[in-house]
DSSP file (Angstrom, degrees, kcal/mol; ACC not computed):
  #  RESIDUE AA STRUCTURE BP1 BP2  ACC     N-H-->O    O-->H-N    N-H-->O    O-->H-N    TCO  KAPPA ALPHA  PHI   PSI    X-CA   Y-CA   Z-CA
    1    1 A M              0   0    0      0, 0.0     3,-0.0     0, 0.0     0, 0.0   0.000 360.0 360.0 360.0 135.1  -21.7    2.4    7.7
    2    2 A S  B >   -A    5   0A   0      3,-0.8     3,-0.8     1,-0.1     5,-0.1  -0.791 360.0-132.9 -95.5 141.0  -23.5   -0.9    7.7
    3    3 A P  T 3  S+     0   0    0      0, 0.0    -1,-0.1     0, 0.0     0, 0.0   0.805 107.7  47.1 -64.1 -26.7  -21.7   -4.1    6.7
    4    4 A S  T 3  S+     0   0    0      1,-0.3     0, 0.0    -3,-0.0     0, 0.0   0.642 117.9  38.5 -85.6 -14.5  -24.5   -5.0    4.5
    5    5 A A  B <  S-A    2   0A   0     -3,-0.8    -3,-0.8     0, 0.0    -1,-0.3  -0.757  79.8-160.2-136.4  81.9  -25.0   -1.7    2.7
    6    6 A P        -     0   0    0      0, 0.0     2,-0.1     0, 0.0    68,-0.1  -0.332  27.1-104.9 -67.3 148.5  -21.6    0.0    2.0
    7    7 A A        -     0   0    0      2,-0.1     4,-0.1     1,-0.1     0, 0.0  -0.397  19.9-128.1 -67.7 150.1  -21.5    3.7    1.4
    8    8 A T  S    S+     0   0    0     -2,-0.1     2,-0.4     2,-0.1    -1,-0.1   0.768  93.6  60.4 -69.9 -26.1  -21.0    4.7   -2.2
    9    9 A L  S    S-     0   0    0      4,-0.0    -2,-0.1     2,-0.0     2,-0.1  -0.861  82.6-130.8-109.7 139.4  -18.2    7.0   -1.1
   10   10 A K        -     0   0    0     -2,-0.4    64,-0.1     2,-0.1    -2,-0.1  -0.423  25.2-114.4 -77.9 161.0  -15.1    5.9    0.6
   11   11 A A  S    S+     0   0    0      1,-0.1     2,-0.4    -2,-0.1    -1,-0.1   0.728 108.1  42.5 -67.5 -25.9  -13.8    7.7    3.7
   12   12 A I  S    S-     0   0    0      4,-0.0     2,-0.2    14,-0.0    -2,-0.1  -0.993  82.7-155.1-125.5 129.3  -10.7    8.9    1.8
   13   13 A Q    >   -     0   0    0     -2,-0.4     3,-2.1     1,-0.1    14,-0.3  -0.639  33.1 -78.0-105.2 161.3  -11.2   10.2   -1.8
   14   14 A S  T 3  S+     0   0    0      1,-0.2    -1,-0.1    -2,-0.2     3,-0.1  -0.295 118.7  27.9 -49.0 130.6   -8.9   10.5   -4.7
   15   15 A G  T 3  S+     0   0    0      1,-0.4    -1,-0.2    12,-0.2     2,-0.2   0.137  92.0 118.5  99.3 -19.4   -6.5   13.5   -4.3
   16   16 A E    <   -     0   0    0     -3,-2.1    11,-0.5     2,-0.0    -1,-0.4  -0.542  49.2-154.6 -77.3 146.5   -6.6   13.4   -0.5
   17   17 A H        -     0   0    0     -2,-0.2     2,-0.6     9,-0.1     9,-0.2  -0.963  14.3-148.4-124.2 141.0   -3.3   12.8    1.3
   18   18 A L  E     -B   25   0B   0      7,-2.3     7,-2.5    -2,-0.4     2,-0.4  -0.953  29.5-149.6-100.3 119.6   -2.5   11.4    4.8
   19   19 A E  E     +B   24   0B   0     -2,-0.6     5,-0.2     5,-0.2     2,-0.2  -0.770  22.7 169.3-101.3 132.6    0.6   13.2    5.9
   20   20 A G        -     0   0    0      3,-2.5   117,-0.2    -2,-0.4   116,-0.1  -0.688  51.8 -92.6-122.2-179.5    3.4   11.8    8.2
   21   21 A A  S    S+     0   0    0    115,-1.0   115,-0.1    -2,-0.2   116,-0.1   0.890 120.0  10.1 -63.5 -41.2    6.8   13.2    9.0
   22   22 A R  S    S+     0   0    0    114,-0.4    61,-2.5     1,-0.1    62,-0.5   0.605 129.6  36.7-116.1 -19.9    8.6   11.3    6.2
   23   23 A V  E     - C   0  82B   0    113,-0.4    -3,-2.5    59,-0.2     2,-0.3  -0.918  56.7-158.0-133.0 160.5    5.9    9.8    4.1
   24   24 A S  E     -BC  19  81B   0     57,-1.9    57,-3.1    -2,-0.3     2,-0.4  -0.952  14.5-143.2-130.5 155.0    2.4   10.7    2.8
   25   25 A L  E     +BC  18  80B   0     -7,-2.5    -7,-2.3    -2,-0.3     2,-0.3  -0.901  23.5 163.0-115.3 143.5   -0.3    8.3    1.6
   26   26 A R  E     - C   0  79B   0     53,-1.0    53,-3.4    -2,-0.4    -9,-0.1  -0.960  46.8 -82.9-152.2 154.8   -2.7    8.8   -1.2
   27   27 A L  E     - C   0  78B   0    -11,-0.5    51,-0.3    -2,-0.3   -12,-0.2  -0.269  49.9-107.7 -58.8 139.9   -4.9    6.4   -3.1
   28   28 A V        -     0   0    0     49,-2.4     2,-0.3   -14,-0.1    49,-0.1  -0.454  37.4-159.2 -66.0 137.5   -3.2    4.5   -5.9
   29   29 A E    >   -     0   0    0     -2,-0.2     3,-1.8    -3,-0.1     4,-0.3  -0.796  31.4-109.3-113.8 158.7   -4.3    5.8   -9.4
   30   30 A L  G >  S+     0   0    0     -2,-0.3     3,-2.0     1,-0.3    -1,-0.1   0.862 117.9  64.8 -57.0 -34.3   -4.1    4.0  -12.8
   31   31 A S  G 3  S+     0   0    0      1,-0.3    -1,-0.3     3,-0.0    -3,-0.0   0.718  92.8  64.1 -64.9 -17.8   -1.4    6.5  -13.7
   32   32 A D  G <  S+     0   0    0     -3,-1.8     2,-1.8     1,-0.1    -1,-0.3   0.603  74.9  95.8 -76.0 -12.1    0.8    4.9  -11.0
   33   33 A C    <   +     0   0    0     -3,-2.0     2,-0.1    -4,-0.3    -1,-0.1  -0.560  60.8 148.3 -80.3  79.6    0.8    1.6  -12.8
   34   34 A S     >  -     0   0    0     -2,-1.8     4,-2.0     1,-0.1     5,-0.1  -0.417  66.5 -95.4-109.4 179.4    4.1    2.1  -14.5
   35   35 A E  H  > S+     0   0    0      1,-0.2     4,-2.1     2,-0.2     5,-0.1   0.848 125.9  56.0 -61.8 -37.2    7.0   -0.1  -15.6
   36   36 A R  H  > S+     0   0    0      2,-0.2     4,-1.9     1,-0.2    -1,-0.2   0.877 105.0  49.9 -64.1 -38.3    8.7    0.7  -12.3
   37   37 A Y  H  > S+     0   0    0      2,-0.2     4,-1.7     1,-0.2    -2,-0.2   0.923 111.7  50.4 -63.5 -46.6    5.7   -0.6  -10.4
   38   38 A E  H  X S+     0   0    0     -4,-2.0     4,-0.6     1,-0.2    -2,-0.2   0.855 108.3  51.8 -61.9 -38.0    5.8   -3.8  -12.5
   39   39 A A  H >X S+     0   0    0     -4,-2.1     4,-0.7     1,-0.2     3,-0.5   0.855 104.6  56.7 -69.4 -36.4    9.5   -4.2  -11.8
   40   40 A W  H >< S+     0   0    0     -4,-1.9     3,-1.0     1,-0.2     7,-0.3   0.933 106.9  48.8 -58.3 -44.6    8.9   -3.9   -8.1
   41   41 A L  H 3< S+     0   0    0     -4,-1.7    -1,-0.2     1,-0.3    -2,-0.2   0.659 110.2  52.2 -74.6 -11.8    6.4   -6.9   -8.2
   42   42 A A  H << S+     0   0    0     -4,-0.6    -1,-0.3    -3,-0.5    -2,-0.2   0.520  86.4  99.6 -94.5  -6.2    9.0   -8.9  -10.3
   43   43 A D    XX  -     0   0    0     -3,-1.0     4,-2.7    -4,-0.7     3,-0.7  -0.709  67.5-149.6 -84.5 120.1   11.7   -8.3   -7.7
   44   44 A P  H 3> S+     0   0    0      0, 0.0     4,-0.8     0, 0.0    -1,-0.2   0.778  96.2  56.8 -59.3 -28.7   12.0  -11.4   -5.5
   45   45 A E  H 34 S+     0   0    0      2,-0.2     4,-0.1     1,-0.2    -5,-0.0   0.858 113.6  40.7 -73.9 -32.1   13.1   -9.4   -2.5
   46   46 A V  H X4 S+     0   0    0     -3,-0.7     3,-0.5    -6,-0.2    -1,-0.2   0.926 121.7  38.9 -78.2 -49.2    9.9   -7.2   -2.8
   47   47 A N  H >< S+     0   0    0     -4,-2.7     3,-1.3    -7,-0.3     6,-0.3   0.416  78.9 106.0 -92.5   3.0    7.3  -10.0   -3.6
   48   48 A R  T 3< S+     0   0    0     -4,-0.8    -1,-0.2     1,-0.3    -2,-0.1   0.733  94.1  30.7 -61.6 -20.5    8.6  -12.7   -1.3
   49   49 A Y  T <  S+     0   0    0     -3,-0.5    -1,-0.3    -4,-0.1     2,-0.2   0.336  98.8 105.5-109.9  -1.5    5.6  -12.2    1.1
   50   50 A L  S X  S-     0   0    0     -3,-1.3     3,-1.4     1,-0.1     4,-0.1  -0.567  72.4-132.4 -86.5 147.3    3.0  -11.0   -1.4
   51   51 A E  G >  S+     0   0    0      1,-0.2     3,-1.1    -2,-0.2    -1,-0.1   0.836 105.5  65.4 -64.0 -29.6    0.2  -13.2   -2.5
   52   52 A T  G >  S+     0   0    0      1,-0.2     3,-1.8     2,-0.1    -1,-0.2   0.578  73.2  90.9 -66.7  -9.9    1.1  -12.1   -6.1
   53   53 A R  G <  S+     0   0    0     -3,-1.4    -1,-0.2    -6,-0.3    -2,-0.1   0.683  73.9  67.9 -63.1 -17.3    4.4  -13.8   -6.0
   54   54 A W  G <  S+     0   0    0     -3,-1.1    -1,-0.3    -4,-0.1    -2,-0.1   0.580 106.2  34.4 -86.1  -9.9    2.9  -17.1   -7.4
   55   55 A Q  S <  S-     0   0    0     -3,-1.8     2,-0.1    -4,-0.1    -1,-0.1  -0.995  93.4-100.2-144.1 144.7    2.2  -15.6  -10.9
   56   56 A P        -     0   0    0      0, 0.0     2,-0.4     0, 0.0   -14,-0.1  -0.399  37.5-131.2 -65.0 141.2    4.0  -13.0  -13.0
   57   57 A Q        -     0   0    0    -19,-0.2     2,-0.3   -16,-0.1   -16,-0.0  -0.776  24.0-170.6 -97.8 137.4    2.5   -9.5  -12.8
   58   58 A T     >  -     0   0    0     -2,-0.4     4,-2.2     1,-0.1     5,-0.2  -0.755  40.1-104.1-116.8 166.5    1.8   -7.6  -16.0
   59   59 A A  H  > S+     0   0    0     -2,-0.3     4,-2.1     1,-0.2     5,-0.2   0.884 124.3  50.8 -56.4 -37.0    0.8   -4.1  -16.6
   60   60 A E  H  > S+     0   0    0      2,-0.2     4,-2.2     1,-0.2    -1,-0.2   0.907 110.7  47.1 -72.5 -40.3   -2.7   -5.4  -17.4
   61   61 A S  H  > S+     0   0    0      2,-0.2     4,-1.9     1,-0.2    -2,-0.2   0.878 113.5  48.8 -69.9 -33.3   -3.0   -7.5  -14.1
   62   62 A I  H  X S+     0   0    0     -4,-2.2     4,-2.4     2,-0.2    -2,-0.2   0.926 112.3  48.0 -74.9 -39.0   -1.7   -4.6  -12.0
   63   63 A R  H  X S+     0   0    0     -4,-2.1     4,-2.5    -5,-0.2    -2,-0.2   0.873 110.9  51.8 -67.5 -35.4   -4.2   -2.2  -13.6
   64   64 A A  H  X S+     0   0    0     -4,-2.2     4,-2.0     2,-0.2    -1,-0.2   0.880 110.3  48.5 -62.9 -40.8   -7.0   -4.7  -13.0
   65   65 A F  H  X S+     0   0    0     -4,-1.9     4,-2.3     2,-0.2    -2,-0.2   0.940 111.1  49.2 -66.6 -46.7   -6.1   -5.0   -9.4
   66   66 A V  H  X S+     0   0    0     -4,-2.4     4,-2.4     1,-0.2    -2,-0.2   0.920 111.8  50.3 -64.9 -42.8   -5.9   -1.2   -8.9
   67   67 A T  H  X S+     0   0    0     -4,-2.5     4,-1.6     1,-0.2    -1,-0.2   0.876 110.1  49.3 -57.3 -39.0   -9.4   -0.9  -10.6
   68   68 A A  H  X S+     0   0    0     -4,-2.0     4,-1.4     2,-0.2    -1,-0.2   0.891 110.7  50.2 -68.0 -40.1  -10.8   -3.5   -8.4
   69   69 A M  H  < S+     0   0    0     -4,-2.3     6,-0.3     1,-0.2    -2,-0.2   0.877 109.6  51.1 -64.1 -39.7   -9.4   -1.7   -5.3
   70   70 A Q  H  < S+     0   0    0     -4,-2.4    -1,-0.2     1,-0.2    -2,-0.2   0.895 113.7  45.3 -67.4 -37.6  -10.9    1.6   -6.4
   71   71 A A  H  < S+     0   0    0     -4,-1.6    -1,-0.2    -5,-0.2    -2,-0.2   0.698  92.0  94.7 -81.2 -19.2  -14.3    0.0   -6.9
   72   72 A D    ><  -     0   0    0     -4,-1.4     3,-1.3     1,-0.2    -4,-0.0  -0.619  59.0-162.1 -80.4 112.4  -14.2   -1.9   -3.6
   73   73 A P  T 3  S+     0   0    0      0, 0.0    -1,-0.2     0, 0.0   -66,-0.1   0.715  89.3  49.3 -68.1 -16.0  -16.0    0.1   -0.9
   74   74 A W  T 3  S+     0   0    0    -64,-0.1    23,-3.4   -68,-0.1     2,-0.3   0.308 104.0  64.5-105.6   6.0  -14.2   -1.9    1.9
   75   75 A S    <   -     0   0    0     -3,-1.3     2,-0.4    -6,-0.3    20,-0.2  -0.970  56.3-161.3-134.3 149.6  -10.6   -1.7    0.7
   76   76 A Y  E     - D   0  94B   0     18,-3.0    18,-2.8    -2,-0.3     2,-0.5  -0.996   1.8-164.4-129.7 132.9   -8.0    1.0    0.3
   77   77 A L  E     - D   0  93B   0     -2,-0.4   -49,-2.4    16,-0.2     2,-0.4  -0.985  19.6-169.6-114.5 114.1   -4.9    0.8   -1.8
   78   78 A F  E     -CD  27  92B   0     14,-3.1    14,-2.2    -2,-0.5     2,-0.3  -0.887  22.0-133.1-111.6 141.2   -2.5    3.6   -1.0
   79   79 A C  E     -CD  26  91B   0    -53,-3.4   -53,-1.0    -2,-0.4     2,-0.7  -0.662  22.0-139.0 -73.6 136.7    0.8    4.9   -2.6
   80   80 A I  E     -CD  25  90B   0     10,-3.2     9,-3.1    -2,-0.3    10,-0.9  -0.930  23.6-161.9 -98.5 120.7    3.5    5.4    0.0
   81   81 A I  E     -CD  24  88B   0    -57,-3.1   -57,-1.9    -2,-0.7     2,-0.6  -0.930  17.9-135.9-110.7 124.6    5.2    8.6   -1.1
   82   82 A D  E  >> -CD  23  87B   0      5,-3.1     4,-1.7    -2,-0.5     5,-1.4  -0.670  17.5-156.8 -72.2 115.0    8.7    9.6    0.2
   83   83 A R  T  45S+     0   0    0    -61,-2.5    -1,-0.2    -2,-0.6   -60,-0.1   0.836  87.3  57.1 -70.8 -29.5    8.1   13.2    1.0
   84   84 A A  T  45S+     0   0    0    -62,-0.5    -1,-0.2     1,-0.2   -61,-0.1   0.898 122.8  25.7 -65.4 -37.7   11.7   14.2    0.8
   85   85 A Q  T  45S-     0   0    0     -3,-0.2    -2,-0.2     2,-0.2    -1,-0.2   0.524  97.0-133.4 -97.6 -10.6   11.9   12.9   -2.8
   86   86 A A  T  <5 +     0   0    0     -4,-1.7     2,-0.4     1,-0.2    -3,-0.2   0.914  61.8 139.4  48.7  49.2    8.2   13.3   -3.6
   87   87 A R  E   < -D   82   0B   0     -5,-1.4    -5,-3.1     0, 0.0     2,-0.5  -0.951  63.1-118.7-128.6 140.4    8.4    9.8   -5.1
   88   88 A H  E     +D   81   0B   0     -2,-0.4    -7,-0.2    -7,-0.2     3,-0.1  -0.643  39.0 166.5 -72.2 117.7    6.1    6.8   -5.0
   89   89 A V  E     -     0   0B   0     -9,-3.1    23,-1.6    -2,-0.5    22,-1.5   0.437  55.9 -34.1-120.8   0.6    8.2    4.1   -3.2
   90   90 A G  E     -DE  80 110B   0    -10,-0.9   -10,-3.2    20,-0.3     2,-0.3  -0.979  59.7 -94.6 170.8-167.1    5.6    1.4   -2.4
   91   91 A N  E     -DE  79 109B   0     18,-1.9    18,-2.2    -2,-0.3     2,-0.4  -0.933  13.2-159.7-134.9 153.3    2.1    0.6   -1.5
   92   92 A I  E     -DE  78 108B   0    -14,-2.2   -14,-3.1    -2,-0.3     2,-0.5  -0.996  12.8-158.1-129.9 132.4    0.0   -0.1    1.6
   93   93 A K  E     -DE  77 107B   0     14,-3.7    14,-2.1    -2,-0.4     2,-0.5  -0.930   5.4-170.1-111.6 131.5   -3.3   -1.9    1.4
   94   94 A L  E     -DE  76 106B   0    -18,-2.8   -18,-3.0    -2,-0.5     3,-0.3  -0.978  34.0-123.3-117.0 117.4   -6.0   -1.6    4.1
   95   95 A G        -     0   0    0     10,-3.0   -20,-0.2    -2,-0.5     2,-0.1  -0.620  31.4 -48.7 136.8 165.7   -8.9   -4.0    3.8
   96   96 A P        -     0   0    0      0, 0.0     9,-0.5     0, 0.0    -1,-0.4   0.354  68.9-147.8 -73.6 138.5  -11.3   -5.4    3.6
   97   97 A V        -     0   0    0    -23,-3.4     7,-0.2    -3,-0.3     3,-0.1  -0.604   3.4-152.8 -75.5 133.5  -12.5   -3.2    6.5
   98   98 A S  B  >> -F  103   0C   0      5,-3.2     4,-1.8    -2,-0.3     5,-1.4  -0.910  10.5-174.0-109.8 101.9  -15.0   -4.9    8.8
   99   99 A P  T  45S+     0   0    0      0, 0.0    -1,-0.2     0, 0.0     5,-0.0   0.841  84.2  56.5 -64.5 -31.3  -17.2   -2.2   10.2
  100  100 A R  T  45S+     0   0    0      1,-0.2    -2,-0.0    -3,-0.1    -3,-0.0   0.924 120.7  27.7 -64.8 -45.0  -18.9   -4.7   12.5
  101  101 A H  T  45S-     0   0    0      2,-0.2    -1,-0.2    -3,-0.0     3,-0.1   0.539 102.1-131.2 -95.0 -10.7  -15.6   -5.8   14.1
  102  102 A Q  T  <5 +     0   0    0     -4,-1.8     2,-0.3     1,-0.2    -2,-0.1   0.926  68.8 103.3  56.8  51.3  -13.8   -2.5   13.5
  103  103 A C  B   < -F   98   0C   0     -5,-1.4    -5,-3.2    -7,-0.0     2,-0.3  -0.955  44.2-173.5-151.2 169.8  -10.7   -4.1   12.0
  104  104 A A        -     0   0    0     -2,-0.3     2,-0.2    -7,-0.2    -7,-0.2  -0.978  32.3-100.1-158.7 156.2   -9.1   -4.6    8.7
  105  105 A D        -     0   0    0     -9,-0.5   -10,-3.0    -2,-0.3     2,-0.4  -0.597  34.0-156.3 -76.2 149.4   -6.1   -6.5    7.2
  106  106 A V  E     +E   94   0B   0     -2,-0.2     2,-0.3   -12,-0.2   -12,-0.2  -0.998  18.5 165.3-130.5 132.2   -3.0   -4.4    6.5
  107  107 A S  E     +E   93   0B   0    -14,-2.1   -14,-3.7    -2,-0.4     2,-0.3  -0.981   5.7 169.2-140.0 153.3   -0.3   -5.3    3.9
  108  108 A Y  E     -E   92   0B   0     -2,-0.3     2,-0.3   -16,-0.3   -16,-0.2  -0.971  15.9-165.4-153.8 166.2    2.5   -3.3    2.4
  109  109 A F  E     -E   91   0B   0    -18,-2.2   -18,-1.9    -2,-0.3     2,-0.6  -0.965  15.3-144.0-152.6 149.7    5.6   -3.4    0.3
  110  110 A L  E     -E   90   0B   0     -2,-0.3   -20,-0.3   -20,-0.2     6,-0.1  -0.968  14.6-175.7-113.1 112.6    8.4   -1.0   -0.4
  111  111 A G        +     0   0    0    -22,-1.5     2,-0.6    -2,-0.6   -21,-0.2   0.766  60.8  80.6 -81.2 -27.4    9.6   -1.3   -3.9
  112  112 A E    >>  -     0   0    0    -23,-1.6     4,-1.4     1,-0.2     3,-1.1  -0.689  69.6-148.0 -84.6 121.6   12.4    1.1   -3.8
  113  113 A R  H 3> S+     0   0    0     -2,-0.6     4,-1.2     1,-0.3     3,-0.4   0.885  98.0  58.5 -56.2 -38.7   15.6   -0.3   -2.3
  114  114 A T  H 34 S+     0   0    0      1,-0.2     4,-0.3     2,-0.2    -1,-0.3   0.820 105.3  50.3 -62.4 -28.7   16.7    3.0   -0.9
  115  115 A S  H X4 S+     0   0    0     -3,-1.1     3,-0.6     1,-0.2    -1,-0.2   0.802 108.1  52.8 -77.1 -28.6   13.4    3.1    1.1
  116  116 A R  H >< S+     0   0    0     -4,-1.4     3,-1.7    -3,-0.4    -2,-0.2   0.678  88.8  80.5 -78.0 -17.3   14.0   -0.3    2.4
  117  117 A D  T 3< S+     0   0    0     -4,-1.2    -1,-0.2     1,-0.3    -2,-0.1   0.776  91.8  51.2 -60.7 -26.3   17.5    0.6    3.7
  118  118 A D  T <  S+     0   0    0     -3,-0.6    -1,-0.3    -4,-0.3    -2,-0.1   0.550  94.7  93.3 -86.7  -9.2   16.0    2.2    6.8
  119  119 A L  S <  S-     0   0    0     -3,-1.7    10,-0.1    -4,-0.1    -3,-0.0  -0.549  87.1 -98.6 -88.9 153.2   13.9   -0.8    7.7
  120  120 A P        -     0   0    0      0, 0.0    -1,-0.1     0, 0.0    -2,-0.1  -0.314  29.1-126.4 -61.3 151.1   15.0   -3.7   10.1
  121  121 A D  S    S+     0   0    0      1,-0.1     2,-0.4    -4,-0.1    -2,-0.0   0.637  89.3  42.6 -73.6 -15.7   16.3   -6.7    8.3
  122  122 A S  S >  S-     0   0    0      1,-0.1     3,-1.4     3,-0.1    -1,-0.1  -0.976  72.0-133.1-138.1 143.6   13.9   -9.1   10.0
  123  123 A H  T 3  S+     0   0    0     -2,-0.4    -1,-0.1     1,-0.2     6,-0.1   0.645 107.6  70.5 -65.4 -12.8   10.1   -9.1   11.0
  124  124 A L  T 3  S+     0   0    0      1,-0.2     2,-2.2     2,-0.1     3,-0.3   0.717  73.6  84.9 -74.5 -21.9   11.6  -10.3   14.4
  125  125 A D    <>  +     0   0    0     -3,-1.4     4,-2.0     1,-0.2    -1,-0.2  -0.392  53.8 155.6 -78.8  64.4   13.1   -6.9   15.1
  126  126 A R  H  >  +     0   0    0     -2,-2.2     4,-2.8     1,-0.2    -1,-0.2   0.843  64.2  54.6 -62.5 -39.0    9.8   -5.7   16.5
  127  127 A A  H  > S+     0   0    0     -3,-0.3     4,-2.2     1,-0.2    -1,-0.2   0.897 110.9  45.5 -66.1 -39.3   11.3   -3.0   18.7
  128  128 A K  H  > S+     0   0    0      2,-0.2     4,-2.6    -3,-0.2    -1,-0.2   0.891 113.7  50.5 -71.7 -35.3   13.1   -1.3   15.9
  129  129 A A  H  X S+     0   0    0     -4,-2.0     4,-2.2     2,-0.2    -2,-0.2   0.930 111.5  46.8 -64.3 -44.5   10.0   -1.6   13.7
  130  130 A E  H  X S+     0   0    0     -4,-2.8     4,-2.1     2,-0.2    -1,-0.2   0.895 111.1  52.9 -63.9 -40.5    7.8    0.0   16.3
  131  131 A Q  H  X S+     0   0    0     -4,-2.2     4,-1.6     1,-0.2    -2,-0.2   0.948 111.5  46.1 -59.5 -49.2   10.4    2.8   16.8
  132  132 A M  H  X S+     0   0    0     -4,-2.6     4,-1.1     1,-0.2    -2,-0.2   0.865 108.1  56.2 -65.1 -33.2   10.4    3.5   13.0
  133  133 A A  H >X S+     0   0    0     -4,-2.2     4,-0.8     1,-0.2     3,-0.5   0.915 107.2  49.7 -61.8 -44.1    6.6    3.4   12.9
  134  134 A E  H 3< S+     0   0    0     -4,-2.1     3,-0.5     1,-0.2    -1,-0.2   0.840 106.5  56.1 -64.0 -33.1    6.6    6.1   15.6
  135  135 A S  H 3< S+     0   0    0     -4,-1.6    -1,-0.2     1,-0.2    -2,-0.2   0.743 104.2  53.9 -73.3 -25.2    9.1    8.2   13.6
  136  136 A Y  H <<        0   0    0     -4,-1.1  -115,-1.0    -3,-0.5  -113,-0.4   0.664 360.0 360.0 -84.0 -16.3    6.8    8.2   10.5
  137  137 A S     <        0   0    0     -4,-0.8    -1,-0.2    -3,-0.5    -2,-0.2   0.532 360.0 360.0 -97.6 360.0    3.8    9.5   12.3
C-alpha cells in the first residue's frame, strides 16, 4: 500500500473476526450504535480519556463517526467482544495507519463495568496491564 494511494479494500473486512483467548475483535457496524453504546460514551468513568468527552454524544454523532471510520482506508474501529458472553463490551480504534512509518495510533474503551473489573486501576500499573494483554492473546 502506498501512503498517497490507499487501497480500496481494508486489510480486514466486515464479518471477519480476530480471535483471542477471552475476546474477539470485529469491525464496528452501524447496528452496534445502540442506546447502550451511547450510554457508555456518557459515562464519565468511560469517557474521561476520550476525545469525545468534551461534547455530548448522540445516536447521530456516533453513527456519523462509525460511518467515517468505515470509509477511512487508514483507520479501523473494532468492537471488543467478550467471548464468554458473546457481548460487545467496548471498542478499540487503530489508526490512522502510516504505511511509510509502519505505525498507528491505538485507543480503546471498555464500556461494560464488568469488563473493566479485571483491569488495573491505574495506567501506572504497567506490569499488570502487560500480563493481562498476554492473557488475551
